[in-house]
Backbone as JSON Lines, residues from 0, in Angstrom:
{"i":0,"aa":"M","n":[-59.47,14.01,155.31],"ca":[-59.62,13.57,153.95],"c":[-58.37,12.81,153.54]}
{"i":1,"aa":"T","n":[-58.5,11.55,153.17],"ca":[-57.34,10.78,152.75],"c":[-57.05,11.07,151.29]}
{"i":2,"aa":"G","n":[-55.78,11.03,150.94],"ca":[-55.4,11.3,149.57],"c":[-55.64,12.74,149.15]}
{"i":3,"aa":"A","n":[-55.62,13.66,150.11],"ca":[-55.86,15.06,149.8],"c":[-54.78,15.57,148.84]}
{"i":4,"aa":"P","n":[-55.19,16.32,147.83],"ca":[-54.21,16.8,146.85],"c":[-53.28,17.85,147.44]}
{"i":5,"aa":"I","n":[-52.05,17.79,147.0],"ca":[-51.06,18.83,147.28],"c":[-50.4,19.13,145.95]}
{"i":6,"aa":"L","n":[-50.45,20.39,145.54],"ca":[-49.86,20.81,144.28],"c":[-48.61,21.63,144.57]}
{"i":7,"aa":"F","n":[-47.59,21.41,143.77],"ca":[-46.34,22.14,143.92],"c":[-46.06,22.92,142.64]}
{"i":8,"aa":"T","n":[-45.67,24.16,142.81],"ca":[-45.19,24.98,141.71],"c":[-43.77,25.4,142.08]}
{"i":9,"aa":"P","n":[-43.06,26.09,141.21],"ca":[-41.69,26.47,141.59],"c":[-41.59,27.24,142.91]}
{"i":10,"aa":"R","n":[-42.57,28.09,143.21],"ca":[-42.47,28.92,144.42],"c":[-43.55,28.64,145.46]}
{"i":11,"aa":"L","n":[-44.51,27.78,145.13],"ca":[-45.7,27.66,145.98],"c":[-46.07,26.22,146.28]}
{"i":12,"aa":"I","n":[-46.82,26.05,147.34],"ca":[-47.5,24.8,147.66],"c":[-48.99,25.14,147.75]}
{"i":13,"aa":"L","n":[-49.81,24.37,147.07],"ca":[-51.26,24.51,147.17],"c":[-51.77,23.26,147.88]}
{"i":14,"aa":"R","n":[-52.41,23.47,149.02],"ca":[-52.88,22.34,149.83],"c":[-54.18,22.72,150.51]}
{"i":15,"aa":"L","n":[-54.81,21.71,151.13],"ca":[-56.03,21.97,151.88],"c":[-55.75,22.94,153.02]}
{"i":16,"aa":"P","n":[-56.75,23.74,153.38],"ca":[-56.57,24.65,154.52],"c":[-56.3,23.87,155.8]}
{"i":17,"aa":"E","n":[-55.41,24.42,156.61],"ca":[-55.04,23.83,157.9],"c":[-55.21,24.9,158.99]}
{"i":18,"aa":"P","n":[-55.4,24.49,160.24],"ca":[-55.65,25.46,161.31],"c":[-54.62,26.59,161.38]}
{"i":19,"aa":"Q","n":[-53.36,26.29,161.14],"ca":[-52.33,27.32,161.24],"c":[-52.44,28.39,160.14]}
{"i":20,"aa":"D","n":[-53.28,28.16,159.13],"ca":[-53.49,29.14,158.07],"c":[-54.42,30.27,158.49]}
{"i":21,"aa":"F","n":[-55.16,30.06,159.57],"ca":[-56.25,30.99,159.86],"c":[-55.78,32.42,160.17]}
{"i":22,"aa":"D","n":[-54.69,32.61,160.86],"ca":[-54.26,33.98,161.15],"c":[-54.0,34.75,159.85]}
{"i":23,"aa":"G","n":[-53.33,34.13,158.9],"ca":[-53.11,34.77,157.61],"c":[-54.42,35.03,156.89]}
{"i":24,"aa":"Y","n":[-55.33,34.05,156.95],"ca":[-56.64,34.2,156.3],"c":[-57.42,35.35,156.94]}
{"i":25,"aa":"A","n":[-57.4,35.44,158.26],"ca":[-58.13,36.49,158.96],"c":[-57.59,37.88,158.59]}
{"i":26,"aa":"A","n":[-56.26,38.01,158.49],"ca":[-55.67,39.29,158.11],"c":[-56.05,39.65,156.67]}
{"i":27,"aa":"F","n":[-56.01,38.66,155.78],"ca":[-56.43,38.84,154.39],"c":[-57.89,39.31,154.34]}
{"i":28,"aa":"A","n":[-58.77,38.63,155.07],"ca":[-60.21,38.92,155.04],"c":[-60.55,40.25,155.71]}
{"i":29,"aa":"A","n":[-59.69,40.76,156.57],"ca":[-59.94,42.03,157.25],"c":[-59.52,43.23,156.43]}
{"i":30,"aa":"D","n":[-58.75,43.02,155.38],"ca":[-58.21,44.13,154.59],"c":[-59.28,44.67,153.64]}
{"i":31,"aa":"P","n":[-59.74,45.91,153.84],"ca":[-60.83,46.44,153.01],"c":[-60.51,46.49,151.51]}
{"i":32,"aa":"E","n":[-59.28,46.86,151.17],"ca":[-58.93,46.93,149.74],"c":[-58.93,45.55,149.1]}
{"i":33,"aa":"T","n":[-58.32,44.57,149.77],"ca":[-58.28,43.2,149.25],"c":[-59.69,42.66,149.07]}
{"i":34,"aa":"M","n":[-60.56,42.96,150.01],"ca":[-61.9,42.37,150.02],"c":[-62.94,43.19,149.25]}
{"i":35,"aa":"T","n":[-62.52,44.27,148.58],"ca":[-63.45,45.1,147.83],"c":[-64.33,44.27,146.9]}
{"i":36,"aa":"H","n":[-63.75,43.32,146.2],"ca":[-64.49,42.51,145.23],"c":[-64.75,41.09,145.72]}
{"i":37,"aa":"L","n":[-64.52,40.86,147.01],"ca":[-64.71,39.52,147.57],"c":[-65.73,39.52,148.7]}
{"i":38,"aa":"G","n":[-66.67,40.44,148.63],"ca":[-67.76,40.47,149.6],"c":[-67.59,41.46,150.73]}
{"i":39,"aa":"G","n":[-66.46,42.15,150.8],"ca":[-66.23,43.14,151.85],"c":[-65.39,42.6,152.99]}
{"i":40,"aa":"A","n":[-64.75,43.52,153.7],"ca":[-63.89,43.15,154.82],"c":[-64.7,42.4,155.88]}
{"i":41,"aa":"M","n":[-64.04,41.46,156.54],"ca":[-64.7,40.6,157.53],"c":[-64.02,40.73,158.89]}
{"i":42,"aa":"S","n":[-64.82,40.65,159.92],"ca":[-64.28,40.53,161.27],"c":[-63.61,39.16,161.38]}
{"i":43,"aa":"R","n":[-62.84,38.98,162.42],"ca":[-62.17,37.69,162.63],"c":[-63.19,36.56,162.76]}
{"i":44,"aa":"A","n":[-64.3,36.81,163.45],"ca":[-65.33,35.78,163.65],"c":[-65.99,35.4,162.32]}
{"i":45,"aa":"V","n":[-66.28,36.38,161.49],"ca":[-66.88,36.1,160.18],"c":[-65.85,35.41,159.28]}
{"i":46,"aa":"A","n":[-64.6,35.85,159.36],"ca":[-63.54,35.2,158.57],"c":[-63.4,33.73,158.95]}
{"i":47,"aa":"W","n":[-63.57,33.42,160.24],"ca":[-63.5,32.01,160.68],"c":[-64.58,31.19,159.98]}
{"i":48,"aa":"R","n":[-65.79,31.72,159.89],"ca":[-66.87,30.98,159.23],"c":[-66.56,30.81,157.74]}
{"i":49,"aa":"D","n":[-66.02,31.85,157.11],"ca":[-65.68,31.76,155.69],"c":[-64.56,30.75,155.46]}
{"i":50,"aa":"F","n":[-63.55,30.79,156.3],"ca":[-62.43,29.85,156.24],"c":[-62.95,28.41,156.4]}
{"i":51,"aa":"S","n":[-63.81,28.21,157.38],"ca":[-64.36,26.88,157.65],"c":[-65.27,26.4,156.52]}
{"i":52,"aa":"L","n":[-66.01,27.32,155.92],"ca":[-66.85,26.99,154.76],"c":[-66.0,26.44,153.62]}
{"i":53,"aa":"R","n":[-64.91,27.11,153.33],"ca":[-64.05,26.68,152.23],"c":[-63.35,25.36,152.56]}
{"i":54,"aa":"A","n":[-62.92,25.21,153.81],"ca":[-62.3,23.94,154.22],"c":[-63.33,22.81,154.16]}
{"i":55,"aa":"G","n":[-64.54,23.07,154.6],"ca":[-65.59,22.06,154.59],"c":[-66.03,21.64,153.21]}
{"i":56,"aa":"A","n":[-65.9,22.53,152.24],"ca":[-66.28,22.19,150.86],"c":[-65.43,21.04,150.32]}
{"i":57,"aa":"W","n":[-64.22,20.87,150.85],"ca":[-63.41,19.72,150.43],"c":[-64.13,18.41,150.75]}
{"i":58,"aa":"T","n":[-64.84,18.38,151.87],"ca":[-65.57,17.17,152.26],"c":[-66.89,17.05,151.5]}
{"i":59,"aa":"T","n":[-67.63,18.13,151.4],"ca":[-68.96,18.06,150.79],"c":[-68.95,18.05,149.27]}
{"i":60,"aa":"R","n":[-67.97,18.72,148.65],"ca":[-67.91,18.78,147.18],"c":[-66.76,17.96,146.59]}
{"i":61,"aa":"G","n":[-65.75,17.69,147.4],"ca":[-64.58,16.98,146.9],"c":[-63.53,17.91,146.32]}
{"i":62,"aa":"F","n":[-63.79,19.2,146.38],"ca":[-62.84,20.22,145.92],"c":[-63.2,21.53,146.59]}
{"i":63,"aa":"S","n":[-62.25,22.43,146.6],"ca":[-62.46,23.79,147.11],"c":[-61.17,24.57,146.86]}
{"i":64,"aa":"M","n":[-61.16,25.77,147.34],"ca":[-59.96,26.58,147.19],"c":[-58.85,26.0,148.07]}
{"i":65,"aa":"F","n":[-57.66,26.06,147.53],"ca":[-56.47,25.63,148.24],"c":[-55.94,26.78,149.1]}
{"i":66,"aa":"S","n":[-55.29,26.46,150.19],"ca":[-54.43,27.43,150.85],"c":[-53.15,27.48,150.02]}
{"i":67,"aa":"V","n":[-52.71,28.68,149.72],"ca":[-51.49,28.86,148.93],"c":[-50.38,29.27,149.88]}
{"i":68,"aa":"I","n":[-49.32,28.48,149.88],"ca":[-48.21,28.66,150.83],"c":[-46.94,28.97,150.06]}
{"i":69,"aa":"E","n":[-46.21,29.99,150.51],"ca":[-44.92,30.31,149.91],"c":[-43.92,29.25,150.35]}
{"i":70,"aa":"R","n":[-43.3,28.58,149.38],"ca":[-42.4,27.46,149.7],"c":[-41.21,27.88,150.55]}
{"i":71,"aa":"D","n":[-40.62,29.03,150.24],"ca":[-39.41,29.45,150.95],"c":[-39.65,29.81,152.41]}
{"i":72,"aa":"T","n":[-40.83,30.35,152.72],"ca":[-41.08,30.85,154.07],"c":[-42.15,30.07,154.83]}
{"i":73,"aa":"G","n":[-42.98,29.31,154.12],"ca":[-44.09,28.61,154.77],"c":[-45.27,29.52,155.09]}
{"i":74,"aa":"Q","n":[-45.23,30.76,154.61],"ca":[-46.29,31.72,154.91],"c":[-47.52,31.47,154.04]}
{"i":75,"aa":"W","n":[-48.7,31.66,154.64],"ca":[-49.97,31.62,153.91],"c":[-50.07,32.9,153.1]}
{"i":76,"aa":"I","n":[-50.26,32.77,151.79],"ca":[-50.32,33.97,150.96],"c":[-51.66,34.21,150.3]}
{"i":77,"aa":"G","n":[-52.53,33.19,150.29],"ca":[-53.83,33.41,149.67],"c":[-54.63,32.13,149.56]}
{"i":78,"aa":"R","n":[-55.78,32.26,148.88],"ca":[-56.66,31.12,148.62],"c":[-57.01,31.15,147.14]}
{"i":79,"aa":"I","n":[-56.74,30.04,146.49],"ca":[-56.94,29.96,145.04],"c":[-57.37,28.53,144.71]}
{"i":80,"aa":"G","n":[-58.37,28.42,143.84],"ca":[-58.73,27.08,143.41],"c":[-60.15,26.92,142.96]}
{"i":81,"aa":"P","n":[-60.55,25.66,142.78],"ca":[-61.89,25.35,142.28],"c":[-62.96,25.73,143.29]}
{"i":82,"aa":"W","n":[-64.06,26.26,142.75],"ca":[-65.12,26.76,143.61],"c":[-66.45,26.66,142.87]}
{"i":83,"aa":"Q","n":[-67.4,25.97,143.48],"ca":[-68.72,25.88,142.88],"c":[-69.77,25.54,143.94]}
{"i":84,"aa":"P","n":[-70.09,26.51,144.81],"ca":[-71.16,26.26,145.76],"c":[-72.51,26.13,145.05]}
{"i":85,"aa":"E","n":[-73.5,25.68,145.77],"ca":[-74.84,25.51,145.22],"c":[-75.31,26.8,144.54]}
{"i":86,"aa":"G","n":[-75.81,26.67,143.31],"ca":[-76.34,27.81,142.58],"c":[-75.3,28.65,141.87]}
{"i":87,"aa":"W","n":[-74.04,28.28,141.92],"ca":[-72.97,29.07,141.28],"c":[-73.14,29.0,139.77]}
{"i":88,"aa":"P","n":[-72.77,30.04,139.04],"ca":[-73.03,30.07,137.6],"c":[-72.11,29.21,136.75]}
{"i":89,"aa":"G","n":[-71.21,28.46,137.33],"ca":[-70.32,27.6,136.57],"c":[-69.23,27.03,137.44]}
{"i":90,"aa":"T","n":[-68.34,26.3,136.8],"ca":[-67.2,25.71,137.48],"c":[-66.08,26.75,137.49]}
{"i":91,"aa":"E","n":[-65.88,27.34,138.65],"ca":[-64.96,28.47,138.78],"c":[-63.63,28.07,139.38]}
{"i":92,"aa":"V","n":[-62.57,28.68,138.91],"ca":[-61.31,28.74,139.63],"c":[-61.16,30.2,140.01]}
{"i":93,"aa":"G","n":[-61.23,30.45,141.31],"ca":[-61.16,31.81,141.83],"c":[-59.87,32.04,142.58]}
{"i":94,"aa":"W","n":[-59.64,33.29,142.95],"ca":[-58.39,33.64,143.61],"c":[-58.56,34.82,144.54]}
{"i":95,"aa":"G","n":[-57.66,34.88,145.49],"ca":[-57.51,36.0,146.39],"c":[-56.16,35.88,147.06]}
{"i":96,"aa":"V","n":[-55.35,36.94,146.97],"ca":[-53.99,36.92,147.51],"c":[-53.84,38.05,148.51]}
{"i":97,"aa":"S","n":[-53.18,37.77,149.61],"ca":[-52.9,38.76,150.64],"c":[-52.14,39.94,150.01]}
{"i":98,"aa":"P","n":[-52.45,41.17,150.43],"ca":[-51.79,42.33,149.8],"c":[-50.28,42.32,149.96]}
{"i":99,"aa":"H","n":[-49.76,41.66,150.99],"ca":[-48.31,41.6,151.18],"c":[-47.62,40.78,150.09]}
{"i":100,"aa":"F","n":[-48.37,39.96,149.38],"ca":[-47.8,39.08,148.37],"c":[-48.3,39.41,146.96]}
{"i":101,"aa":"A","n":[-49.1,40.45,146.83],"ca":[-49.63,40.84,145.51],"c":[-48.51,41.41,144.65]}
{"i":102,"aa":"G","n":[-48.67,41.26,143.35],"ca":[-47.72,41.83,142.41],"c":[-46.45,41.02,142.2]}
{"i":103,"aa":"K","n":[-46.42,39.78,142.7],"ca":[-45.23,38.94,142.57],"c":[-45.45,37.77,141.6]}
{"i":104,"aa":"G","n":[-46.6,37.73,140.96],"ca":[-46.89,36.64,140.03],"c":[-47.41,35.37,140.7]}
{"i":105,"aa":"Y","n":[-47.63,35.42,142.01],"ca":[-48.1,34.24,142.72],"c":[-49.51,33.82,142.27]}
{"i":106,"aa":"A","n":[-50.39,34.79,142.06],"ca":[-51.76,34.46,141.66],"c":[-51.76,33.73,140.31]}
{"i":107,"aa":"L","n":[-50.96,34.19,139.37],"ca":[-50.87,33.53,138.06],"c":[-50.32,32.11,138.22]}
{"i":108,"aa":"E","n":[-49.27,31.97,138.99],"ca":[-48.64,30.67,139.2],"c":[-49.62,29.68,139.86]}
{"i":109,"aa":"A","n":[-50.3,30.14,140.9],"ca":[-51.24,29.26,141.61],"c":[-52.49,28.99,140.79]}
{"i":110,"aa":"A","n":[-53.02,30.0,140.11],"ca":[-54.23,29.8,139.3],"c":[-53.95,28.84,138.15]}
{"i":111,"aa":"T","n":[-52.77,28.9,137.57],"ca":[-52.4,27.96,136.51],"c":[-52.43,26.53,137.03]}
{"i":112,"aa":"A","n":[-51.82,26.31,138.2],"ca":[-51.82,24.98,138.8],"c":[-53.24,24.53,139.15]}
{"i":113,"aa":"A","n":[-54.06,25.46,139.64],"ca":[-55.43,25.12,140.03],"c":[-56.29,24.8,138.81]}
{"i":114,"aa":"I","n":[-56.1,25.51,137.71],"ca":[-56.85,25.2,136.49],"c":[-56.4,23.85,135.94]}
{"i":115,"aa":"D","n":[-55.11,23.6,135.95],"ca":[-54.64,22.27,135.53],"c":[-55.32,21.18,136.36]}
{"i":116,"aa":"Y","n":[-55.41,21.39,137.67],"ca":[-56.05,20.43,138.56],"c":[-57.53,20.26,138.21]}
{"i":117,"aa":"A","n":[-58.22,21.37,138.01],"ca":[-59.66,21.32,137.71],"c":[-59.93,20.58,136.4]}
{"i":118,"aa":"V","n":[-59.1,20.83,135.41],"ca":[-59.29,20.22,134.09],"c":[-58.8,18.77,134.08]}
{"i":119,"aa":"D","n":[-57.6,18.54,134.58],"ca":[-56.97,17.22,134.47],"c":[-57.43,16.22,135.53]}
{"i":120,"aa":"V","n":[-57.71,16.68,136.74],"ca":[-58.07,15.77,137.82],"c":[-59.58,15.75,138.05]}
{"i":121,"aa":"L","n":[-60.2,16.94,138.14],"ca":[-61.64,16.99,138.36],"c":[-62.44,16.72,137.09]}
{"i":122,"aa":"G","n":[-61.79,16.86,135.94],"ca":[-62.45,16.59,134.67],"c":[-63.4,17.68,134.2]}
{"i":123,"aa":"W","n":[-63.18,18.91,134.67],"ca":[-64.04,20.01,134.24],"c":[-63.84,20.29,132.75]}
{"i":124,"aa":"D","n":[-64.95,20.52,132.06],"ca":[-64.93,20.85,130.63],"c":[-64.81,22.34,130.39]}
{"i":125,"aa":"D","n":[-65.04,23.12,131.43],"ca":[-65.07,24.57,131.3],"c":[-64.66,25.18,132.63]}
{"i":126,"aa":"V","n":[-63.99,26.32,132.57],"ca":[-63.56,27.03,133.77],"c":[-63.95,28.49,133.62]}
{"i":127,"aa":"I","n":[-64.58,29.03,134.66],"ca":[-64.9,30.45,134.67],"c":[-64.22,31.13,135.85]}
{"i":128,"aa":"H","n":[-64.26,32.46,135.8],"ca":[-63.81,33.32,136.9],"c":[-64.87,34.42,136.98]}
{"i":129,"aa":"T","n":[-65.55,34.56,138.1],"ca":[-66.54,35.62,138.24],"c":[-65.83,36.87,138.75]}
{"i":130,"aa":"I","n":[-65.88,37.94,137.94],"ca":[-65.07,39.13,138.21],"c":[-65.93,40.38,138.05]}
{"i":131,"aa":"A","n":[-65.85,41.28,139.02],"ca":[-66.53,42.57,138.92],"c":[-65.92,43.36,137.76]}
{"i":132,"aa":"P","n":[-66.75,44.07,137.0],"ca":[-66.25,44.81,135.83],"c":[-65.16,45.84,136.15]}
{"i":133,"aa":"D","n":[-65.1,46.33,137.39],"ca":[-64.08,47.31,137.75],"c":[-62.89,46.69,138.48]}
{"i":134,"aa":"N","n":[-62.81,45.38,138.55],"ca":[-61.69,44.7,139.21],"c":[-60.59,44.46,138.16]}
{"i":135,"aa":"L","n":[-59.86,45.51,137.88],"ca":[-58.89,45.47,136.78],"c":[-57.76,44.48,137.0]}
{"i":136,"aa":"R","n":[-57.32,44.3,138.23],"ca":[-56.23,43.34,138.49],"c":[-56.68,41.92,138.17]}
{"i":137,"aa":"S","n":[-57.89,41.56,138.58],"ca":[-58.38,40.21,138.28],"c":[-58.68,40.04,136.8]}
{"i":138,"aa":"I","n":[-59.14,41.08,136.16],"ca":[-59.37,41.01,134.71],"c":[-58.05,40.76,133.99]}
{"i":139,"aa":"R","n":[-57.0,41.47,134.39],"ca":[-55.69,41.25,133.76],"c":[-55.2,39.82,133.99]}
{"i":140,"aa":"L","n":[-55.43,39.29,135.2],"ca":[-55.03,37.92,135.47],"c":[-55.83,36.95,134.61]}
{"i":141,"aa":"A","n":[-57.13,37.13,134.51],"ca":[-57.97,36.27,133.66],"c":[-57.47,36.29,132.22]}
{"i":142,"aa":"E","n":[-57.14,37.47,131.72],"ca":[-56.61,37.59,130.36],"c":[-55.28,36.85,130.22]}
{"i":143,"aa":"R","n":[-54.41,36.98,131.2],"ca":[-53.12,36.27,131.15],"c":[-53.32,34.76,131.17]}
{"i":144,"aa":"L","n":[-54.4,34.31,131.81],"ca":[-54.72,32.88,131.83],"c":[-55.37,32.41,130.53]}
{"i":145,"aa":"G","n":[-55.7,33.35,129.64],"ca":[-56.32,33.0,128.37],"c":[-57.83,33.04,128.37]}
{"i":146,"aa":"S","n":[-58.42,33.53,129.44],"ca":[-59.88,33.6,129.53],"c":[-60.41,34.83,128.8]}
{"i":147,"aa":"A","n":[-61.65,34.73,128.35],"ca":[-62.33,35.83,127.65],"c":[-63.59,36.19,128.43]}
{"i":148,"aa":"N","n":[-63.98,37.45,128.33],"ca":[-65.2,37.91,129.0],"c":[-66.41,37.39,128.24]}
{"i":149,"aa":"R","n":[-67.22,36.6,128.93],"ca":[-68.44,36.03,128.35],"c":[-69.67,36.87,128.68]}
{"i":150,"aa":"G","n":[-69.48,37.95,129.41],"ca":[-70.58,38.83,129.74],"c":[-71.11,38.64,131.15]}
{"i":151,"aa":"P","n":[-72.13,39.42,131.49],"ca":[-72.68,39.39,132.85],"c":[-73.22,38.02,133.23]}
{"i":152,"aa":"T","n":[-73.08,37.7,134.52],"ca":[-73.65,36.48,135.08],"c":[-74.21,36.81,136.45]}
{"i":153,"aa":"Q","n":[-74.95,35.9,137.01],"ca":[-75.63,36.12,138.29],"c":[-75.1,35.16,139.35]}
{"i":154,"aa":"L","n":[-74.66,35.71,140.47],"ca":[-74.28,34.89,141.61],"c":[-75.54,34.57,142.42]}
{"i":155,"aa":"P","n":[-75.52,33.47,143.18],"ca":[-76.69,33.13,144.0],"c":[-76.75,34.01,145.25]}
{"i":156,"aa":"P","n":[-77.92,34.08,145.89],"ca":[-78.02,34.8,147.16],"c":[-77.07,34.18,148.18]}
{"i":157,"aa":"P","n":[-76.5,34.95,149.05],"ca":[-76.71,36.37,149.29],"c":[-75.79,37.28,148.48]}
{"i":158,"aa":"L","n":[-75.18,36.75,147.44],"ca":[-74.24,37.54,146.62],"c":[-74.88,38.07,145.34]}
{"i":159,"aa":"D","n":[-76.17,37.9,145.2],"ca":[-76.85,38.23,143.95],"c":[-76.89,39.72,143.63]}
{"i":160,"aa":"H","n":[-76.54,40.57,144.58],"ca":[-76.52,42.01,144.31],"c":[-75.18,42.47,143.71]}
{"i":161,"aa":"F","n":[-74.18,41.6,143.68],"ca":[-72.89,41.96,143.08],"c":[-72.97,41.86,141.57]}
{"i":162,"aa":"R","n":[-72.44,42.87,140.89],"ca":[-72.34,42.84,139.44],"c":[-71.05,42.13,139.06]}
{"i":163,"aa":"V","n":[-71.16,41.02,138.32],"ca":[-69.98,40.28,137.9],"c":[-70.15,39.8,136.47]}
{"i":164,"aa":"D","n":[-69.02,39.66,135.82],"ca":[-68.96,39.04,134.5],"c":[-68.33,37.66,134.66]}
{"i":165,"aa":"A","n":[-68.7,36.76,133.78],"ca":[-68.07,35.44,133.74],"c":[-66.97,35.48,132.7]}
{"i":166,"aa":"W","n":[-65.76,35.36,133.15],"ca":[-64.61,35.19,132.28],"c":[-64.35,33.7,132.2]}
{"i":167,"aa":"G","n":[-63.95,33.18,131.06],"ca":[-63.71,31.76,131.04],"c":[-63.16,31.24,129.74]}
{"i":168,"aa":"Q","n":[-63.0,29.91,129.75],"ca":[-62.51,29.19,128.58],"c":[-62.82,27.71,128.75]}
{"i":169,"aa":"S","n":[-62.86,27.03,127.63],"ca":[-63.1,25.58,127.66],"c":[-61.82,24.86,128.09]}
{"i":170,"aa":"A","n":[-61.99,23.64,128.54],"ca":[-60.82,22.82,128.88],"c":[-59.96,22.59,127.65]}
{"i":171,"aa":"A","n":[-60.6,22.41,126.49],"ca":[-59.84,22.21,125.25],"c":[-58.98,23.43,124.93]}
{"i":172,"aa":"A","n":[-59.54,24.62,125.12],"ca":[-58.77,25.85,124.86],"c":[-57.62,25.96,125.86]}
{"i":173,"aa":"W","n":[-57.88,25.62,127.12],"ca":[-56.83,25.65,128.15],"c":[-55.69,24.71,127.78]}
{"i":174,"aa":"R","n":[-56.05,23.49,127.43],"ca":[-55.01,22.5,127.08],"c":[-54.21,22.96,125.86]}
{"i":175,"aa":"A","n":[-54.88,23.49,124.86],"ca":[-54.18,23.96,123.64],"c":[-53.23,25.11,123.98]}
{"i":176,"aa":"R","n":[-53.68,25.99,124.83],"ca":[-52.83,27.12,125.23],"c":[-51.63,26.64,126.03]}
{"i":177,"aa":"R","n":[-51.84,25.67,126.91],"ca":[-50.75,25.15,127.73],"c":[-49.7,24.43,126.88]}
{"i":178,"aa":"R","n":[-50.15,23.78,125.82],"ca":[-49.18,23.11,124.91],"c":[-48.41,24.13,124.1]}
{"i":179,"aa":"G","n":[-49.09,25.26,123.87],"ca":[-48.64,26.41,123.15],"c":[-47.53,26.38,122.29]}
């Protein structure tokens, strides 16, 4: 992909997934606690398909989740960014961070950059986050981002059995909050 976006924050680089990211992605996807609200732990082979799906969405949709890289170490720490596969209930900025990097504010930093990208570059008028009602860490992050719970929503098959709420805000609300 020519002209692929690369976003920089004080501590992070958000870029398209690259082959060297896969080991970190596979470890992230294998962790049962991390994957509780992300479809369940995955074997390395299933994680490869999921990783490739997200990388391929950059070609088919023109956007997808970024690989999030720690600037100081070059380590893959998570996947965060715009996400809207066929049948998705809205224009989502989603997140998932490796447990080794949780609790350091990286998800907030990366999600902020990803929402800016979705609103300012992709031109999205609205951003949601699909979150299980018992996923308290993601709910707290959504609240810190200024999103409000809009109530239950439905994911497409094969994820339609998951109970999720749509948290979100308009682009206008995001911009007003950012100017703050």
